[in-house]
N, C-alpha and C positions, 0 to 999 in steps of 0.2 A: 504493499499500499504506499503511495507517495505522500509527500508532505502536505499537499493541498487537500487530498482526501482525508488525511488525519485531522486537519483543521476543521473540515466540514463535519466530520463525525463528532469532534469535540463540541462544536456549536450545537449540533442536534441533541447531544446528551445534556448540555447545559440548559437548552430551552425546555427539554423534557422535565428536568429537575425543577426549573422555575415554574412551569405549569402546575406541577404537583404541589409545590409549596405555597403557591398563591391560591390553590383550591380550584383551579380551572378544570372544567370537565367533571366536577364531582357530582355524585348522585345523592340519594337520600342518606340520612344519618344511619349509622351502623346499628343504633339501638332505638327501638320504638319509644315514642314519647309515652309518659305515664298516662294512664286512662283515669280521668276525673281527678288527677293529681294525687292518686293513691300510690304510695311507694311500696316496693316489695318488702314483705315481712319474713320470708323464708328464702333458703338458698335456691329452691326450685323456682320460686317466683323471680328471684334475682337474675337467673341465667335462662329463663324460659324464652325460647325463640331465637337465641343467639347461636349462630353457626360460625366458628372461627375459620372455616374454609370458604365461606360464601363470597367474600369480596376479593378482588384481585390484590396481590401483593404489591404490584408496581415497583418491583425491585430495581434499585440503582446500584451498580458496582462502582463505588467512588474510586477505588484503587485496587489492583491486584499485584502481588509480588511474590517472589520465592524467598523463603527463609531456610536455607540449607535444603533439607529434604521435605519441606512443608510448603504448600501453596496457601497463601493468606489473602483474604479479600476484606476490604473495608466496605460494608454494605449498608444501605438504608432502604427500608420498606414500610409499607403502610400498615398502621395499626387499624385505623378506621376513620370514619368521618363523624365528627361530633359538633353539634351546634353550627353545622354548615361548613366546617373547615376540617381538612385532613390532619390527622396526628401521624407523625413519621418516627420510626425507631431505627436508630443506628446500632451497629454491632460489628464484631469481628467473626468471620467465618474461616475455618481452616480445615485442611485434609492432606493426607500424605500424597505428595506429588507422584509417587510410583505405585500408589494403591491400585489394586485390580479388583474388579467386582464391586458390588454394592457394600457400603460401610454402614455400621450402626451410627445413628445420629445422637449426639449428646448436647443438651442445652445446659449452659452455665448461667446462673443468675447471681450477679454480684450483690455484695452487702451494702449496708448503709454507708454513705460517704464515699463509696467506691465508684468504679466505672467499668465498662466492658473490659475484660482482661485478655489481652493478646497473648501474654505468656501462658495463661491457662489453656487456651485453645490450641496453642502449639504443642504443649505437653500432651493434650488429649489426642491430637492428630498423630504424634509420634507413637502413641500407644494404641493405634488402630481405630480411631474414631474420625468421623466428620463432625466438627464441633462448632457451636455458635455461642458467643457470649454477647448478650444484649446490653445496651447502655441505657437502661430504664431511668437512671438518675440524671441523665442529660448533662453530666459533667464533660469537660472537654476530652475528646477521644485521645488515646495515646498516639502521639505523632500527628495529630490533626493539623492540616495545613490551612493557611488563610483561604477563605472561601469555600471550604469543603463543608457539606451539610452534616448536621449532627441530629440527635433526637430533638424533635419539636412536637410538643403535645398540643399545639394549635391553640384552641380556645379553652382547653382544660390544662390542668397542671397536677401531675401525680409525683412531683419531685420533692426532695427535702429542701432544696435551696429556694424554691418558689412557692411551696404550699405545705410546709411541714406540719401545720396544724391538723391536717385532714388524714392522718393515720389513725386518729382516735375521734374523729368527728364525722357526722353525716349532714351537718348544717350547710345550707346553700350559700354560695357567694359567687363572685364574678368568674371564678375558675372551676366551678363545678357544673355538672350536667343538668341536674334537676333544680327546679326553683323552689322545691320544698325539701324538708328533711328526708334523706333517702340514702340507703347504702350504696347507691350508685354515685353518690358524691364523695365516698370515701376512697383515698388513694389506693388502698389494698385491692379493691375491686378492679380498678383500672389497670393496676400492675399485673394481676392475674390474667386479665383479658389480653394485655400485651404479650404475656408469656404464652398464651394460647396461640396468638398469631405467630409467635416465634417457632412453635412446633410446626405450624403450617409451612413456614419458610423452610425448616429443615427437611420435612418429608417431600418437598417438591424439588430438592436439589438432586441433580443427576447422579451424584456420588452416593446418595443416601438410600438405604433400605427403609422405607417409611413404616415398615412393620416392626422395626427395632429402634425405638426412641427412648432415651433415658434423660433424666434431668437431675441436676445437683446444684446446690447453692449454699452460701454461707451467711449466717446472721439474718438480716432481712431477706436475703436470698434463700435462706433455709425455710423461712415461713412461706415464701412464695413457692418453693419446691413442694412443700407439704400440700398447700392449697391447690396448686396445679394438678397434683397427683390425685386429688379427690374429685376434681371436676372434669378432667379431660381423660377419656378412656384410651387415648393414643399413647399415654405414658406407660411404658413397659416395665420400668424399674426406676427407683428414686432413692436419692441420698440427701436428706436435709441435714445441714450442719449448723448447730448452734441456733436453730429456729424451728418453729413448728410444734412446740410443746402444747400450745394453747394456753389460755388464761387459767387462773386458779378457779376451782369450784368453790362455792360458798363455804363448804366444809374446810377446805384447805386455807382459804383466806381467813377463816375464823380461828385458826390455830395461833395462839398468842406467840408473838415474836417470830413468826414465819417470814415476814417481809413480802408475802404474796398478796396479789390483788386480783380481783375479779374483772371481767370484761365491763366496759363502761355501762352497759345495759343488756337486758335480755334480748333486745333487738340486735345489738352488735353480736352477741353470742350466737344468734341464729343465722347471721348473714355474712359477717366479716371475720370473726374469730376462727382460729384453726379448729376449734371444736365442732364448728358447722361442717367442716370438710373431712375430718378424721373418719367419721362413720361411713364414708364413701370410698375410701382407699382400698382397692382390690389388687393393685399391682404389688410386686415385691418391694419392700421399702426398709432401708437401714437407717436408724436414728444415730447420728454422729454428734456427740456433744459431751463436754466434760461435766464433772460432778458440781462445779460451782459456777455454772454459766449464768451471766446477768440477764441474757436475752431469752434464754429458753430454760426455764427452772426445771430441774430434775423431778421435783415433787409433782409438778403439773403434768409432765410427760407420763410419769408412772400412773397417774390417775386417768388422764385423758386418753392415752393410747390403748387402753383396754377396749375402746370402742372401734378400733381399726379392724375391719372384717378380713383383711388380707390374711392368707394362710402362711405367708412368708414375710415375717417381721424379724429384724435383728437390731441389736443395739451395740454400740461401740463407745463406751463411756470412760474417758481418761480421768484417772484420779487426780485431785488437787488443782487442776487447771481451771481458768476462767477464759472462755471464748477462744480457746485454741486446743490443740490436741498433741498428745504424745504420738510418735510415729507409729508405734505398734497398733495404735487405734485408727489413725488416719489412713494407713494403707489398707485397712479392711474395706473402705469404700470402693477401692479399685478392684479388689477381689470380687466384691459384690456386683459391681457394674459389669466386670468382665464375664462373670458367670452367665448373667442373663442376656448380655448383648453380644458376647463373642464366644460363648460355649466353653469357657474355662471351668476349672474344677469347682465343684460345689462348695459353698461356705458352710461350716458347721452350724448346726441349729442352735437357737438361743438356749443357754444352759438354764436348767430349772433351779430355782432358789426357794429354800424353805427356812422358816425360823421356828425352832422348837422352843416352846415356853411351858414350863421351865426345862432346862436340861439338867444334867448331873450337878448336884450341889445347889440347885436353884438358879443356875446361871443360864441365860439364853444361849442357844447354840444355832449357828447358821450352817446350812448344809447345801452345797452346790453339786448338782448332777449335770456335768457338761456332756455334750454330744461327743461321740467318738473318743471316750476316755483313754483309750490306748494311745492316742496321738497327742494327748495334752502334755505340754512341756512343763507348765506350772499353773497354779491357780492363786488368785489374790482375792481375799474376802475382806471387805471394809464395812465398818459400821460407825455411826455417829449418834450422839445424844443431844445434838443441838438442833432446835427447830428452824433456825435462821438459814434458809437454803443457800444464800450467797457466801456466807462467811463460816459455815460449819467446818470443823476439821473432821476428816475421815481417818479414823484409826484403822490400822491394818491388824486384823486378827489372824494369829498364826494358824494356817490351814494344815490339816493332816488327812492323808488319804485313807479312806476306809472303803475298799472294794472299788466300785465305780463312782464313788462320791468323795467329796472333800468336806470336812467339818472343821468348825472353829468356834471356840467359846467367845462370847461377847459380853464380858462383865460390865455392869453398870454401877454408878455411884449412888443412884437414887431411883426409885420407881416413880418419882414425880417428873422424870424426864422421859421424853419419847425415845424410841429406838428406830433407827434408820439402817437398813442393811442393803448392800449392793456388792456385786462380785463380777470377776472376769476370768475367763479361761484363755490361756495363751497356747498357741499352736506353732509348730515350725513353719516358717515362711520359705516356700520352695519356688517362688517367682521372683523375677527382676523386672524393674520398670525403668523407662527412660525418663528420669526426673529433671528437675531444674533447681535453681538456687535455694528456694525456700521449701522445696518438696523433694528432697533427695533421700532416696532409700537405700543407697549403697551401704552394704554391711549389715543391714537390718536382718535379724535372724528369726524374728517372731511377729505374728499378728494376733490380735485379741478380739474376742467376741464376748460381750457382757450380758449379764442378766438385767432385767428390769430392777427397780428398787422396791423393797418392801418396807412398810411402816407398821410399828406396833405402838399404839398410844399408851399413855401412862395407865389408863384404866385397865387395859389389857394386861399389862405387866403385873399390876396389883391383883387382878382377878386370878392370874395364873400363879400367884404367890412367888414371883421372882424375887431373889434375895439380893439386895445390894452388897457387892463384895469388892468393889474397886476402891482404890485410895489415891489421894493426891501424891504426886511425886515432884521432887526438886530437879531431878535430871530431865531436862527437856528432850535431849537427843544425845546418845553416847556415840553415834555415828558407826556403830557396829554393822548397821545396814545403811551404808552411805546414801543420804539424800532420798530415801524411800518415802519420807513424810513431807517432802518439799516438791516444788516445781522449780525448774532452772531455765534461765533464758540467757542466751549469748554466752554459753559456758566456755566456749573455746576462745573467746576474746579475753586477753590477759588484763584488760583495763576496765571494761564495762560489764563484766560477768556479774550475775546475780542469782541468788537462790532465795526462795521465800517459803514460809510455812504458816498455816493457820493454827498450828498446834498450841500456841500460847493463848488461844481463846477457849480452848477446852478446859473445863474446871480441873481436870487431872493435872494440867501443866501451867495453870495461871500463876503469875507472879503476885505475891502478897505485898502489903504495905512495907516500905523500907527495903525490899529485896534489891539485890544487885545482880545484873545479868553478867554472867561470866562464860568464857569459852577458851579452851586451850587450842592454840594453832601452832603449826610448824611451817616456817617460811625461811628457807636458807638464803634467799636473795633479799629478804626484807620486804618492804612494801607498806601498804596501808589496808585497813579493814574499816568499812563503813557499815554500821548497823542502821537499819531503817525500821521505824515503828509506825504502823498504821493503826489509827484509833477510830473506833465506831464507824468503820466503813459501811456504806449502805444503810446507815441508821440501825445497825444491829442491836445497839443498846438503848434505842429510842432516839427521838429527834435531837439535833444539835450536838455540839461538842465533838465533831469529827475533824480529823486532820492527819497530816503526814509529818513525821519527825525523823531527824537523822543525826548520828553522832560518828565521829571519826577517831581512830586510834592508829598510831604509827607502829609498825612491826619492826622489831630488831632482826637483822640478818643473822640467823642462827639455825643450826641443824637440830637444836633442842626444842622441846615443847615450851611454849611461853603462854602465860595466862593474860587474857585481855578482858577488862572489866568495864561495864557501862552502868552509870547511875542515871536515875531519872533526870536529874538536872543537867546531865551532859547533852541531852538531845535538843536540837534546835529545829524550829519550824522549817519545812522544806519550801513553802510558798506562801504568798500573801493570803491565800484562802484559809490557812491554818491559824486560828486565833488563839493567843495565849500559849503559855508553856505546857509541856507534858506534865500532867499532874498526878501520874501514877500508872501502874500497869493493869489496872482492873478492867479497862475498856479496850485493850489491845485486840485487834482482829487479825493482824498479820505481823510477822517479824521477818525482816530480810537481812541477809548478809551479802554485801556487795563490794565491788571493787572501786566504785566511784558514786558520786551523788552530788546534790546541791542543797544548800541551806541558806537561811537568812540570819545574819548576825548584825545587830545594831542597825537594822533597816537596810543593810546591803546584802545582795546575793553573793554567796562565795561557793567555790568549788571544793568538794571533799574528795579525798582519795585521788584516784587517777594515776597511781603508780602501777607499773607492770607487776603482775603476780601471776605468772603462767602456771598451768597445771604441772604436777598434781598439787592441789591445794588441800592441805591436811587439817582436819578439825577433830576434836573429841570433846566429850563432856560439856556440852552446852547446858547451862544450869542456872538455877537461882541460888544466890548465897545470902 
């Protein structure tokens, strides 16, 4: 094709895009107007008459390029016409350049504050998928050039930047569809509708087998994944991450100190909340979320997912994390997707979990019965006595194998406290994946499949005559099981490494008045240790009085053990939002040991630590003195 022809083609494409974006040639609105101004009250009424395949996609390929072995496309297509103007959705579409035959299609739904993820779809393409990541949030696309189109919701707005109020509202305004209070005014409805159109885009690509479509997403994308799976039968398999648990039932919200809340209204619960969709999910689905996630409460999932009718439900629940996953759990999503979309090996079934009340000596006993017990590499059983879902510490109970089951005693300090139990079985990982920077599975030897969570209320413990047998301890961690009760971030970085635990919130390990925090360390090269204290996070101890504090200690260069001590008065506020000094250990929700940090001294922000302390970092006997 010569230069003149190229220019003519470019002009034609630009004119076509202009016509679409100005609404030229548009037909009727995609959704019928309300009859007699009566808004839908149920999910059936909300979606009645809508066909995500009915309207043309009017796809524009903004750009196409090769990234090593993957073909990438920047695409824009039509969501629908609303209030007389088209809404258009941008995204990245990718597939293996050398792929033969039809590929399974995989839809990626980004989380809050994020955007369409090019790296994610390239990873998926390298692992055998034709993948689409949509830019529902309308943030600038990665590598977007001046003049290139992006997501444009037209006369509506379902974004966080332009209409953030309407994730929990149905009220009408100038950016909503209906002139009366209606679930069609809620952002979540519009986003699920856009995701349904994204499935239509995928199934119509020449590289895609439309009978093999999967969906996955994180955080807000996790909720969208769950809801899409419940309303669109084209979804063959799903993995919601850190989203889709549903709001709290009235019973859960009524538990004192739980930190859980119900849906804004019964109307919301029937049309917008995950609970409206969960009872319709019939595809295989794996729930990927940590124990302490702020966006998808584990307690809500354990209660609400009982309604899921699918025969194939799995859980992968990382202990101690919030809004991220340990690799043994995150890799399970790819085993799950690969099984149903690529015919890979079957994933073990959800392990059965029981709680015996009481067990020997009046102590509760947890019992896990994993699938394929002969293949199990290890079992981890956790329990907690803290009703606050976001800040509770999960104690590991030593598990012992008894035939095809693993049992563990779960001693409590009082029968006035609830008991929460959750467990995972670990299996040898026999697969490899082509990963990327923050999803690298090289050297990973195991994957994990979890149970759901079981709860036993105080009245159940008392009725069963459970005997309180646990006692408080001054030793917080002897590190005989290094970091098992912690989560670690950037551990390979010798300067900004950090580890944190919620163990200090558990009554068994709380610091009393006048206590001094001490730990033994060994640092042949010297360096610095920063301790971080989180107080009343998420309002765990009631409203007000929350903050972040930090203290620093210089370490002598020595191959011998040295004791480092921190007193309450050593801690400085980390930011302007933290008001007043640390006034004790009683409201600690988390303790961190870090290589660096920041604090405020005399009104000035200062740097703490920041000296190199490479691995191995040796600790022992973290304790109260």
